[in-house]
C-alpha positions as CSV (number, residue, x, y, z in Angstrom):
1,X,-13.3,-15.6,0.3
2,X,-13.2,-16.4,4.0
3,X,-12.4,-14.6,7.4
4,X,-9.4,-14.3,9.8
5,X,-10.3,-15.3,13.3
6,X,-9.1,-12.1,15.9
7,X,-6.7,-13.4,18.4
8,X,-6.3,-10.8,21.0
9,X,-6.7,-7.5,18.9
10,X,-5.0,-8.9,15.7
11,X,-7.6,-7.0,13.5
12,X,-4.6,-4.9,12.0
13,X,-2.8,-8.5,10.8
14,X,-5.7,-9.9,9.2
15,X,-6.6,-6.2,7.5
16,X,-3.6,-6.1,5.6
17,X,-3.6,-9.8,5.2
18,X,-7.0,-9.6,3.5
19,X,-5.4,-6.7,1.5
20,X,-2.6,-8.5,0.1
21,X,-4.4,-11.6,-0.5
22,X,-6.8,-9.8,-3.1
23,X,-3.8,-9.6,-5.5
24,X,-4.4,-12.3,-8.2
25,X,-0.5,-12.9,-8.7
26,X,-0.3,-14.3,-5.0
27,X,-3.7,-15.8,-5.1
28,X,-2.1,-18.1,-8.1
29,X,1.3,-18.6,-6.5
30,X,-0.2,-19.9,-2.8
31,X,-2.9,-21.9,-4.9
32,X,-0.4,-23.8,-6.6
33,X,1.6,-24.2,-3.8
34,X,4.7,-22.1,-5.4
35,X,5.5,-20.2,-2.0
36,X,9.5,-20.3,-1.2
37,X,9.4,-23.2,1.4
38,X,12.6,-21.7,2.9
39,X,10.9,-18.4,4.3
40,X,8.8,-19.2,7.0
41,X,6.9,-16.3,6.4
42,X,5.8,-16.9,3.0
43,X,5.0,-20.5,4.1
44,X,2.9,-19.1,7.1
45,X,0.8,-16.6,4.0
46,X,0.6,-20.0,1.9
47,X,-0.9,-22.0,4.4
48,X,-3.4,-19.4,5.8
49,X,-4.8,-18.9,2.0
50,X,-4.7,-22.5,1.1
51,X,-6.7,-23.7,4.5
52,X,-9.1,-20.5,4.4
53,X,-7.6,-19.4,7.5
54,X,-8.1,-22.6,9.4
55,X,-4.3,-22.7,9.6
56,X,-0.9,-20.7,9.9
57,X,-1.8,-17.8,11.5
58,X,0.0,-19.2,15.0
59,X,3.1,-19.6,12.8
60,X,2.6,-16.2,11.1
61,X,2.7,-14.3,14.4
62,X,5.8,-16.1,15.6
63,X,7.2,-14.5,12.2
64,X,6.0,-10.9,13.1
65,X,6.0,-10.8,16.7
66,X,8.5,-8.0,17.8
67,X,8.0,-5.0,20.3
68,X,6.8,-2.7,17.4
69,X,4.6,-5.3,16.0
70,X,3.1,-7.6,18.8
71,X,1.2,-9.9,16.7
72,X,-1.1,-12.0,18.1
73,X,-1.2,-10.0,21.3
74,X,-2.1,-6.4,20.6
75,X,-3.4,-4.0,18.2
76,X,-0.5,-2.8,15.7
77,X,-1.0,-0.9,12.5
78,X,-1.7,-2.3,9.1
79,X,0.6,-0.3,6.8
80,X,3.6,-1.2,9.2
81,X,2.8,-5.1,8.5
82,X,2.7,-4.7,4.9
83,X,6.3,-2.7,4.7
84,X,7.4,-5.7,7.0
85,X,5.8,-8.3,4.3
86,X,7.4,-6.8,1.2
87,X,10.8,-6.7,3.1
88,X,10.5,-10.6,4.2
89,X,8.7,-11.6,0.6
90,X,10.4,-11.3,-2.1
91,X,7.8,-12.3,-4.6
92,X,5.6,-9.4,-2.8
93,X,8.6,-6.8,-3.2
94,X,9.1,-7.0,-6.6
95,X,5.2,-6.8,-7.1
96,X,5.0,-3.3,-5.4
97,X,8.3,-1.4,-5.4
98,X,8.9,1.1,-8.1
99,X,11.9,3.4,-8.6
100,X,11.7,7.1,-7.7
101,X,14.2,10.0,-8.0
102,X,14.6,13.0,-5.6
103,X,15.8,16.0,-7.9
104,X,17.0,19.4,-6.5
105,X,18.0,22.0,-8.4
106,X,19.5,25.5,-7.1
107,X,17.4,28.7,-7.9
108,X,20.5,30.9,-8.8
109,X,20.1,31.7,-12.1
110,X,23.7,32.0,-12.7
111,X,24.4,28.4,-11.2
112,X,23.9,25.0,-13.1
113,X,23.9,22.8,-9.8
114,X,21.3,20.1,-10.1
115,X,20.8,16.7,-8.8
116,X,18.9,13.6,-8.7
117,X,19.1,10.9,-6.2
118,X,17.4,7.5,-7.2
119,X,15.4,5.5,-4.6
120,X,12.8,2.9,-4.0
121,X,9.4,2.8,-2.6
122,X,6.7,0.0,-2.2
123,X,4.1,2.5,-1.9
124,X,3.0,5.9,-2.5
125,X,2.1,8.5,0.4
126,X,-0.3,11.3,0.3
127,X,-1.5,14.1,2.3
128,X,-4.4,15.5,0.8
129,X,-4.5,19.3,1.7
130,X,-8.3,19.7,1.0
131,X,-11.2,17.2,2.2
132,X,-12.0,14.8,-0.5
133,X,-9.3,15.4,-2.9
134,X,-9.0,13.0,-5.7
135,X,-5.9,10.2,-5.2
136,X,-5.1,11.9,-8.9
137,X,-4.7,15.5,-7.2
138,X,-3.3,14.4,-4.5
139,X,-0.5,12.6,-6.7
140,X,0.0,15.7,-8.4
141,X,0.3,17.8,-5.6
142,X,3.1,14.8,-4.2
143,X,5.2,15.8,-7.3
144,X,4.4,19.4,-7.9
145,X,8.1,21.0,-7.4
146,X,8.4,23.2,-4.3
147,X,10.7,25.6,-3.2
148,X,13.5,25.3,0.0
149,X,14.2,28.7,0.4
150,X,16.8,27.7,3.5
151,X,18.7,25.0,1.3
152,X,22.4,26.1,0.6
153,X,23.9,25.0,-2.9
154,X,26.9,23.1,-2.7
155,X,28.3,24.7,-5.9
156,X,27.4,28.6,-5.7
157,X,27.0,29.0,-2.1
158,X,23.6,31.1,-2.1
159,X,20.5,29.6,-0.8
160,X,17.3,28.3,-2.5
161,X,16.6,25.3,-4.5
162,X,13.6,23.6,-6.2
163,X,13.3,20.0,-5.3
164,X,10.8,17.8,-6.9
165,X,9.8,13.7,-6.3
166,X,9.9,11.8,-9.9
167,X,8.1,8.8,-10.5
168,X,10.3,6.7,-13.0
169,X,8.7,2.9,-12.7
170,X,5.0,1.8,-12.0
171,X,4.6,-1.6,-10.4
172,X,2.1,-4.3,-10.8
173,X,0.5,-3.3,-7.9
174,X,0.5,0.2,-6.8
175,X,-0.6,1.2,-3.1
176,X,-1.3,4.5,-1.9
177,X,-0.9,5.1,2.1
178,X,-2.9,8.0,3.6
179,X,-0.7,9.4,6.3
180,X,-3.0,12.3,7.5
181,X,-5.8,11.2,10.1
182,X,-7.3,15.0,9.6
183,X,-8.4,15.0,6.0
184,X,-10.0,13.0,3.0
185,X,-9.1,11.6,-0.1
186,X,-11.6,10.5,-2.8
187,X,-10.7,7.4,-4.8
188,X,-11.9,5.7,-8.0
189,X,-12.4,1.7,-8.9
190,X,-10.3,2.5,-11.8
191,X,-7.1,4.9,-11.8
192,X,-5.5,5.7,-14.8
193,X,-1.8,7.2,-14.4
194,X,0.9,7.9,-16.9
195,X,-1.8,6.1,-19.7
196,X,-1.5,2.7,-17.4
197,X,-4.5,1.9,-16.0
198,X,-5.2,0.2,-12.8
199,X,-8.1,-1.5,-10.9
200,X,-8.8,-1.2,-7.1
201,X,-8.7,-4.4,-5.5
202,X,-7.9,-3.4,-1.7
203,X,-9.0,-0.7,0.5
204,X,-7.7,-0.9,4.2
205,X,-9.4,1.1,6.6
206,X,-9.0,2.0,10.3
207,X,-11.5,3.4,12.5
208,X,-9.5,4.7,15.5
209,X,-9.7,1.3,17.1
210,X,-10.2,-1.3,14.8
211,X,-8.8,-2.1,11.2
212,X,-11.0,-4.0,8.2
213,X,-10.6,-4.3,4.8
214,X,-12.8,-4.1,1.6
215,X,-11.3,-6.4,-1.5
216,X,-12.4,-8.0,-4.5
217,X,-11.0,-10.4,-7.0
218,X,-10.4,-9.6,-10.7
219,X,-11.4,-9.1,-13.6
220,X,-13.0,-5.7,-12.7
221,X,-16.9,-5.6,-12.1
222,X,-16.4,-8.6,-9.5
223,X,-18.7,-8.0,-6.3
224,X,-16.8,-6.4,-3.4
225,X,-16.4,-8.3,-0.2
226,X,-16.0,-7.0,3.6
227,X,-13.4,-8.6,5.7
228,X,-14.0,-7.6,9.5
229,X,-11.8,-10.3,11.0
230,X,-13.8,-13.7,10.8
231,X,-16.7,-11.5,9.2
232,X,-17.0,-11.3,5.4
233,X,-20.2,-9.3,4.2
234,X,-20.5,-9.5,0.0
235,X,-21.9,-6.6,-2.0
236,X,-23.8,-6.3,-4.9
237,X,-21.5,-5.7,-8.2
238,X,-22.6,-1.7,-7.7
239,X,-21.6,-0.7,-4.3
240,X,-18.5,0.7,-3.8
241,X,-16.4,1.2,-0.5
242,X,-16.1,4.6,-0.8
243,X,-14.9,5.5,2.8
244,X,-13.3,8.3,4.9
245,X,-11.6,5.6,7.0
246,X,-9.5,4.6,4.0
247,X,-5.6,4.4,5.2
248,X,-4.3,2.0,2.3
249,X,-5.4,1.8,-1.1
250,X,-3.9,-1.4,-3.3
251,X,-4.2,-0.7,-7.3
252,X,-3.5,-3.8,-9.5
253,X,-1.9,-2.6,-12.8
254,X,-4.0,-4.2,-15.8
255,X,-2.3,-5.4,-18.8
256,X,-4.1,-4.2,-22.2
């Protein structure tokens, strides 16, 4: 375990990196020097990992630095950086991307119109409607069918449809993004969804002006660590980082 130095408000970069560095597949890849040497983002990630944060951050800032993500110059968003990493690092994208379907069905009982549009995502957005709602309940709430009254059917021209989000595949790394700052969610160390078991490996948090991460290595039962820029704090095996400031949860699929 190692910390990462903060360069002029780069806590959001450090928090996102510490989150993805807890993924076992990335740990093995970069420990074995298997990064794509033609991909500057991934070579910088491997250098950061291999040097335990002593090298590679400056090169990584240059890869990321844009007007919307001023890496190494100002505060940014760990969530946006994670999306950037999936876009630039195919290996990570493959681990995190999953298939969904957006289903629409006309509510006119005399009409048979139904359509499903396939799409892919790298994160599952949740916005709990009640404080302390569990992740499982938030998932159910998100995939529950709902009615859109002003939708107009292409076939019968009547208004009203039922829309639903369908989960078609389940990735190796399942990431949840908390989209609401006005409520809280509770989350378990082990999550079972569609009979598939996931272990929580990263909790990326935002306190209002600062990003930090809780993470652990697998298998489950290993102690948690708090990664707050260069500071790394270890906890015993019974501690669990259940925080209201959570913004990203990263779960790793267990092969059993």
